[in-house]
MARTIVO-487374 format. One record per residue (C-alpha): x, y, z; residue in three letters. Coordinates in Angstrom, 1 decimal, padded with zeros to 4 digits. Layout:
N
+--------+--------+--------+-------+
!   east !  north !     up ! mitor !
+--------+--------+--------+-------+
!      X !      Y !      Z !   ALA !
...
+--------+--------+--------+-------+
END
This chain:
122
+--------+--------+--------+-------+
!   east !  north !     up ! mitor !
+--------+--------+--------+-------+
!  019.3 !  044.8 ! -064.5 !   MET !
!  019.2 !  047.8 ! -062.2 !   ARG !
!  015.7 !  046.9 ! -061.0 !   THR !
!  016.7 !  043.3 ! -060.3 !   LEU !
!  019.8 !  044.5 ! -058.3 !   GLY !
!  017.7 !  046.9 ! -056.3 !   ASN !
!  015.1 !  044.3 ! -055.5 !   LEU !
!  017.7 !  041.8 ! -054.4 !   LEU !
!  019.4 !  044.6 ! -052.4 !   TRP !
!  016.1 !  045.4 ! -050.6 !   LEU !
!  015.4 !  041.7 ! -049.8 !   ILE !
!  018.9 !  040.9 ! -048.5 !   PHE !
!  019.4 !  043.7 ! -046.1 !   GLY !
!  018.9 !  047.1 ! -047.9 !   GLY !
!  015.5 !  047.6 ! -046.3 !   PHE !
!  016.8 !  047.0 ! -042.8 !   GLU !
!  019.7 !  049.2 ! -043.4 !   THR !
!  017.5 !  052.0 ! -044.6 !   ALA !
!  015.2 !  051.6 ! -041.6 !   ILE !
!  018.3 !  051.9 ! -039.3 !   GLY !
!  019.3 !  055.1 ! -041.1 !   TYR !
!  015.8 !  056.6 ! -040.8 !   PHE !
!  015.5 !  055.7 ! -037.1 !   MET !
!  018.9 !  057.1 ! -036.4 !   GLY !
!  018.1 !  060.3 ! -038.4 !   GLY !
!  014.8 !  060.8 ! -036.5 !   ILE !
!  016.6 !  060.2 ! -033.2 !   GLY !
!  019.3 !  062.8 ! -034.1 !   MET !
!  016.6 !  065.3 ! -035.0 !   MET !
!  015.1 !  065.2 ! -031.5 !   LEU !
!  017.5 !  068.0 ! -030.6 !   THR !
!  018.0 !  071.2 ! -032.5 !   ILE !
!  021.8 !  070.6 ! -032.7 !   ILE !
!  021.2 !  067.2 ! -034.2 !   GLY !
!  018.9 !  068.3 ! -037.1 !   ILE !
!  021.7 !  068.7 ! -039.7 !   PRO !
!  023.1 !  065.2 ! -038.8 !   PHE !
!  019.6 !  063.7 ! -038.9 !   GLY !
!  019.0 !  065.1 ! -042.3 !   LEU !
!  022.2 !  063.6 ! -043.6 !   GLN !
!  021.3 !  060.2 ! -042.1 !   ALA !
!  017.9 !  060.3 ! -043.8 !   ILE !
!  019.6 !  061.3 ! -047.1 !   LYS !
!  021.8 !  058.2 ! -046.8 !   ILE !
!  018.7 !  056.1 ! -045.9 !   GLY !
!  016.9 !  057.2 ! -049.1 !   ILE !
!  020.0 !  056.3 ! -051.1 !   TYR !
!  020.2 !  052.9 ! -049.4 !   VAL !
!  016.7 !  052.0 ! -050.4 !   ILE !
!  017.4 !  052.1 ! -054.2 !   TRP !
!  021.2 !  052.4 ! -054.7 !   PRO !
!  021.7 !  050.8 ! -058.1 !   PHE !
!  021.5 !  053.5 ! -060.8 !   GLY !
!  022.5 !  056.3 ! -058.4 !   HIS !
!  025.9 !  057.5 ! -057.4 !   HIS !
!  027.1 !  059.7 ! -054.6 !   ALA !
!  029.2 !  062.6 ! -055.9 !   VAL !
!  030.7 !  065.8 ! -054.5 !   ASP !
!  028.3 !  068.7 ! -054.3 !   SER !
!  028.8 !  071.6 ! -056.6 !   ALA !
!  028.2 !  074.2 ! -053.9 !   ASP !
!  030.9 !  074.6 ! -051.3 !   SER !
!  029.9 !  074.6 ! -047.7 !   GLY !
!  033.3 !  075.8 ! -046.6 !   GLY !
!  034.5 !  075.6 ! -043.1 !   CYS !
!  031.0 !  074.7 ! -041.7 !   LEU !
!  030.8 !  071.7 ! -044.0 !   GLN !
!  034.3 !  070.6 ! -042.8 !   THR !
!  033.4 !  071.1 ! -039.2 !   LEU !
!  030.1 !  069.1 ! -039.5 !   LEU !
!  032.0 !  066.3 ! -041.3 !   ASN !
!  034.6 !  066.2 ! -038.5 !   VAL !
!  031.8 !  066.0 ! -035.8 !   ILE !
!  030.0 !  063.3 ! -037.9 !   TRP !
!  033.2 !  061.2 ! -038.2 !   VAL !
!  033.9 !  061.4 ! -034.5 !   ILE !
!  030.4 !  060.5 ! -033.3 !   PHE !
!  028.8 !  058.5 ! -036.1 !   PHE !
!  030.7 !  058.1 ! -039.3 !   GLY !
!  033.7 !  056.0 ! -038.2 !   LEU !
!  031.5 !  053.1 ! -037.0 !   TRP !
!  029.1 !  053.3 ! -039.9 !   ILE !
!  032.1 !  053.3 ! -042.3 !   TRP !
!  033.6 !  050.3 ! -040.6 !   LEU !
!  030.4 !  048.3 ! -040.9 !   PHE !
!  030.0 !  049.1 ! -044.6 !   HIS !
!  033.6 !  048.1 ! -045.3 !   ILE !
!  033.1 !  044.9 ! -043.4 !   LEU !
!  029.9 !  044.0 ! -045.2 !   PHE !
!  031.5 !  045.0 ! -048.5 !   GLY !
!  034.4 !  042.6 ! -047.9 !   LEU !
!  032.1 !  039.8 ! -046.9 !   ILE !
!  029.9 !  040.3 ! -050.0 !   LEU !
!  033.0 !  040.3 ! -052.3 !   CYS !
!  033.9 !  036.8 ! -051.2 !   ILE !
!  031.5 !  035.4 ! -053.8 !   THR !
!  031.2 !  036.4 ! -057.5 !   ILE !
!  027.5 !  037.0 ! -057.2 !   VAL !
!  028.0 !  039.4 ! -054.2 !   GLY !
!  030.7 !  041.6 ! -055.9 !   ILE !
!  028.2 !  044.3 ! -057.2 !   PRO !
!  026.6 !  044.5 ! -053.8 !   PHE !
!  030.1 !  044.7 ! -052.2 !   GLY !
!  031.1 !  047.5 ! -054.5 !   LYS !
!  027.9 !  049.4 ! -053.6 !   LYS !
!  028.8 !  048.9 ! -049.9 !   GLN !
!  032.2 !  050.5 ! -050.5 !   PHE !
!  030.4 !  053.4 ! -052.2 !   GLU !
!  028.1 !  053.7 ! -049.3 !   LEU !
!  031.1 !  053.7 ! -046.9 !   SER !
!  032.5 !  056.8 ! -048.5 !   SER !
!  029.1 !  058.6 ! -048.2 !   LEU !
!  028.7 !  057.4 ! -044.6 !   ALA !
!  032.1 !  058.6 ! -043.6 !   LEU !
!  031.7 !  062.2 ! -044.8 !   THR !
!  028.1 !  062.9 ! -045.9 !   PRO !
!  028.2 !  066.7 ! -045.8 !   PHE !
!  029.1 !  068.1 ! -049.2 !   GLY !
!  027.9 !  065.1 ! -051.2 !   LYS !
!  024.8 !  064.5 ! -053.1 !   GLU !
!  023.1 !  061.5 ! -054.7 !   VAL !
!  022.5 !  061.7 ! -058.5 !   VAL !
+--------+--------+--------+-------+
END
């Protein structure tokens, strides 16, 4: 069932979303300051390719104040808009019964997209 969900996810928008995260990550890494943000965008892109069977959880190691600062910068410049789009698509997908699992995955992606620092995908 996981494989079928992942294949349907890829066909109906997951691939395009992953490409967007990869392109954004590469664009952010063009500057030295943007490298940590680009790495997080690529991490989210990898998760978006095959999301069913994986979950985003809080990381065991604490990044402390630096992690919090990077999350605040992420939310201000990137995260809020990405979060809004994932919430919007999640609500649209939850309109139908068939789309509920995909909508739930969009909501999970929204939390990762809002504050990616300090989270890992398992």
